[in-house]
C-alpha positions, 0 to 999 in steps of 0.5 A, a space after each residue: 513484543 506484541 506476543 508479551 503485550 497479548 500475553 500479559 494484559 497489565 501491559 500499557 499500549 495506550 500510547 502505541 501510535 505506531 503498528 507493525 505486524 510483519 514482523 511477526 509474520 516474518 519472525 514465525 516459522 509456523 504458521 498456526 501460531 502465526 494466526 493465532 498471536 495475530 487473533 489475539 491480536 485483533 481481539 485483545 489488543 486493538 481495541 485498547 489501542 485503536 483509537 491512537 494509532 497513527 500508522 499500520 504496516 501489514 502483510 498478507 498475513 494480517 492485512 484483512 484482519 487489521 483492517 476489518 476489525 478496528 476503527 483508526 480515526 487517527 490512522 494517516 499511514 498505512 503500509 501495506 507488504 508483500 502483497 499478491 496482486 490479487 490481494 492489492 486489488 481487493 483491497 485497494 479496488 473494491 474493499 470498504 477500507 478505501 472508501 472509510 479511509 480514502 479521505 484519511 490516508 496520506 501516507 500510502 507504501 504498497 508492495 506487490 510480490 507476486 509470481 504471476 507473468 500473464 499479460 492481463 496483470 499490467 492492466 491490474 497494476 495499472 488500475 490499482 495504481 489510477 484507483 489510488 490517486 482517484 480515491 484518496 483525495 488527501 494522499 501526499 506520498 505514495 510508494 507503488 512498487 513491486 519486489 525485485 524478483 517480479 519479472 513481467 513489466 509493470 505499471 504503465 500509464 499511457 492513456 490513463 492518467 489525463 482524467 486520474 491526476 487533475 487533483 492530485 496532492 502528492 508530493 512524493 511519488 515512488 513507482 516502477 513503470 514499464 518504459 521511459 513514455 510512463 516516466 514522461 506521462 508522470 511529467 507531464 504537469 498533472 501532478 502539480 505538487 510533486 517535489 520528489 520523484 523516484 522511478 524504476 524503469 524496466 525498459 529504457 530504449 522503448 521511447 514513442 513520446 517525443 521529449 
């Protein structure tokens, strides 16, 4: 679709509310062609629709360009697909994007797809999650997950959430955690607005907290 729009400037896309650029990346076998399409999209189409966009769905090839190039005053839903842990950390911990839109995003979906197995990634993933809760003040829907091929036990919340979730407005949470202790930690009352809780627990045998 977006390739057709780029080829034909007369196509009216001014009422576009949702943009999915993951489709471009997944359908193109030629990386050079994909990059060309994305560049044209950023410079030819984004200026025409940026003020109407409410939802962005982006992957590793398009995330940096799309978040950097546009001004999205109506953006409230962001879906980040198949990001490496390094890219997710850069965008959600250090990037200027989070500071510009931290009061605007209400729905955030993050999927990590990384083959790193170093033990340090546990802390990186946990810090990303904690920063999301702390920075996105109007967030009500959060999916924070890892691709099924990600084998290292991910996010752990013990000793971290005591000051992170005090004012969280999250009502929907979908997350993959390391063990059952982390699940209990998320349900200790700090997420007072939570009504939907979807959790994948990697290890349910290791339980140290009292129920």
